[in-house]
N, C-alpha and C positions, 0 to 999 in steps of 0.2 A: 692837258691829258686827257679832259672831259670832253673836248671839244667833240665834231664828227670826224674829224681829220685822222683822229687817232683810234683804232679800233679798240674795242671794250677788252679784248683778252692781253692786247699790247700796254694798256694803262700802267698796268701794276710793276712791270719794266721801269716805264719811266719815274714813276712815283718810289721805287726801291733806290733806283740809280741816285736820285735827288736826296733819301733820306739816308744813304750812304755817305756824302757829301759832306766836307766837314762846317759848311755854311750851310749848306739846302738842310740839313737835319733839323735844326733849330726853324725849318720854314713849314715842314712837311705836316707835322701834327696840327697845327691851327690851321692850316689848308685842308687837313683832310674833314677836320669838326665842320669848318665854313661850311664846304662842299657834300658832306654827309648823306642829304637827301639826293644828290643827284648821283652821286658814287652806287648806293644802296640800289637805287632804282635802274642803274646800268647793270648791275652785277644778279638781279633778282633771277630766278630762273634756272638755275641750271650754271649758274658761277661760283658756284661756294667753294671752289677749289682754290679760285684767283681771288676771292673776300679773305680767305684763310693767309694767303699769300703778303696780301699787303695790310694784316692785322701783324703778321710776323716781322713784315717790315721795320715796326716801330720799336723791335727789338734792340737794334742800332744805337738808341738814343741813351743806352746805359745810363740809366736816374730812376732809382726807384722810385721816388717822388712823381717822376714824371710818369711813370709806370702805373701808379699807384690810380693816378685820373683816365691813363688811355684805359685801363683794364674796368675801370668803373665805369667808362664810356661804354666800352664793346660788350660788357655783360647786361649792363641796360638795356641795349638793343636786342639781346636775346633772338640774335638770328640761328635758325637751327642750322648745326654743323658747325658751329663757328668754338664752341667750348675747348675742343683741344687746342686750337694756333690760340685760344688767349692762355690758354693754362701755360704753353710753350713760350709766348711772347713776354709773359712774366718773367719766366724762369728763367730766360735769356737775359732779360734787362738786369736779374740779380745778380746773376754770374756774370756780367759786363760791369756792372757797377762795381763789383771786389775785387775785377782783372783792375781794374783803372785806379782803386785807390790804391790796390799793394802795389804797385808799381810807380804810383806816387811816392808812397811811403819808402819806396827804394831808393829811390833818385833826389827826394826831398835833402 
C-alpha cells in the first residue's frame, strides 16, 4: 500500500480493509508504526482527511489498552487537523470493547 503502484488517496482503503479483517487487524497497527514516516510523508500537504480515515480505521481493534497506545502515538505526532479523528477513534474503541464484553458475557 505504500508502494508507487497504489495511489495515495487509495492507500487508506487498503489499510482499512485489512484492519476490518479478523486476521489482518492484528497486523495493521504494528505495520502502521513501522511505516509511519513513509505514510506521514505521503499524506503531508492536503491529505489530512485521508490521514484522519487511517486514524479512525484503528477503532476496529476494539481494545481499550491498544487504544491507549495508538492514541498516545497519534497525539505525540501532533498533526494539525487530526485531534477530532483521534478523539473519535478513542471513543469508538471504548464502545467496541464494551459491546464485545457485553456479548461475551451474554453468551458465556
